C-alpha positions as CSV (number, residue, x, y, z in Angstrom):
1,M,-13.4,-3.7,24.4
2,T,-14.4,-0.1,24.3
3,K,-14.7,2.1,21.2
4,E,-11.7,4.0,22.2
5,Q,-9.6,0.9,22.4
6,K,-10.8,-0.3,19.0
7,K,-10.0,3.1,17.4
8,Q,-6.5,3.3,19.0
9,A,-3.8,4.0,16.5
10,R,-1.6,1.1,15.5
11,E,1.5,0.9,13.4
12,Y,1.2,-0.9,10.0
13,E,3.5,-1.8,7.1
14,A,1.8,-2.0,3.8
15,T,3.7,-3.5,0.8
16,F,2.4,-2.6,-2.6
17,I,3.0,-4.3,-5.9
18,L,2.5,-1.7,-8.6
19,D,1.6,-2.5,-12.2
20,T,3.3,0.2,-14.1
21,R,3.0,-1.2,-17.7
22,K,0.5,1.4,-18.7
23,W,1.8,4.2,-16.4
24,Q,3.5,6.9,-18.3
25,E,4.5,9.3,-15.5
26,P,7.3,8.8,-13.0
27,I,6.7,6.3,-10.2
28,E,6.8,9.1,-7.7
29,A,3.5,10.4,-9.1
30,L,1.8,7.0,-8.4
31,L,3.4,6.9,-4.9
32,D,1.9,10.4,-4.3
33,Q,-1.5,9.1,-5.2
34,I,-1.2,6.2,-2.8
35,K,0.2,8.4,0.0
36,S,-2.7,10.8,-0.5
37,V,-5.2,7.9,-0.1
38,I,-3.5,6.9,3.1
39,K,-3.5,10.5,4.4
40,E,-7.2,10.9,3.5
41,M,-7.9,7.9,5.8
42,G,-6.4,9.9,8.7
43,A,-3.3,7.8,8.9
44,E,0.2,9.2,9.5
45,I,2.9,8.1,7.1
46,L,6.1,7.2,8.9
47,E,8.4,5.8,6.2
48,V,8.3,5.1,2.4
49,K,10.7,2.6,0.8
50,D,11.0,1.9,-2.9
51,L,12.0,-1.8,-3.0
52,G,12.6,-1.7,-6.7
53,L,11.5,-3.8,-9.7
54,K,11.3,-7.5,-8.8
55,P,10.4,-10.5,-11.0
56,F,7.5,-12.7,-9.9
57,A,8.1,-16.3,-8.9
58,R,4.8,-17.2,-10.6
59,C,3.7,-14.8,-13.3
60,P,0.0,-13.9,-13.1
61,R,0.0,-13.1,-16.8
62,K,2.5,-13.6,-19.6
63,D,2.8,-9.9,-20.2
64,F,3.2,-9.1,-16.5
65,I,6.4,-10.8,-15.3
66,E,7.7,-8.2,-12.8
67,G,6.3,-5.5,-10.5
68,Q,7.5,-2.4,-8.7
69,Y,7.5,-3.1,-5.0
70,V,6.9,-0.3,-2.4
71,S,6.7,-0.5,1.4
72,I,4.9,2.2,3.4
73,K,5.0,2.3,7.2
74,C,2.2,4.3,8.8
75,K,0.1,4.7,11.9
76,G,-3.6,4.3,11.6
77,E,-6.8,3.1,13.3
78,S,-7.7,-0.5,13.8
79,D,-9.8,-0.6,10.6
80,F,-7.0,0.7,8.5
81,N,-6.4,-2.6,6.6
82,R,-9.9,-3.0,5.5
83,I,-10.4,0.5,4.3
84,L,-7.1,0.6,2.5
85,Q,-7.9,-2.6,0.7
86,E,-11.2,-1.1,-0.4
87,R,-9.8,2.2,-1.6
88,I,-6.6,0.9,-3.2
89,G,-8.5,-1.8,-5.0
90,L,-10.0,0.9,-7.2
91,N,-6.6,1.9,-8.5
92,P,-5.8,-0.2,-11.7
93,N,-2.0,0.5,-11.2
94,V,-1.9,-1.3,-7.9
95,N,-1.7,-5.1,-8.5
96,R,-1.6,-6.2,-4.8
97,V,-1.3,-4.8,-1.3
98,V,-0.4,-6.7,1.8
99,V,-0.9,-4.9,5.2
100,E,0.8,-6.2,8.4
101,A,0.4,-4.8,11.9
102,V,3.8,-4.0,13.3
103,R,4.3,-5.1,16.9
104,A,6.1,-2.6,19.1
């Protein structure tokens, strides 16, 4: 596989679980932070869906029983998942992120 094939843009869907317990601003401000991280990585944002507040089947902590779910479809390079996990992991308001490659 050549470098060009490795760096070829792919479509991804990233689902975020946001921890907004200590967040005082509107959710849109937190989404703007996440979108700016994705754009800084050189990815193109295709669609953003706010999936709403959902209770957890298993609560990670007694004071954290539900989370704000957000889905972002974007187009990025093959290392998008790894880099996004590294950068988003630094944000204390993002509890989890799951990135899936979308097949065309």
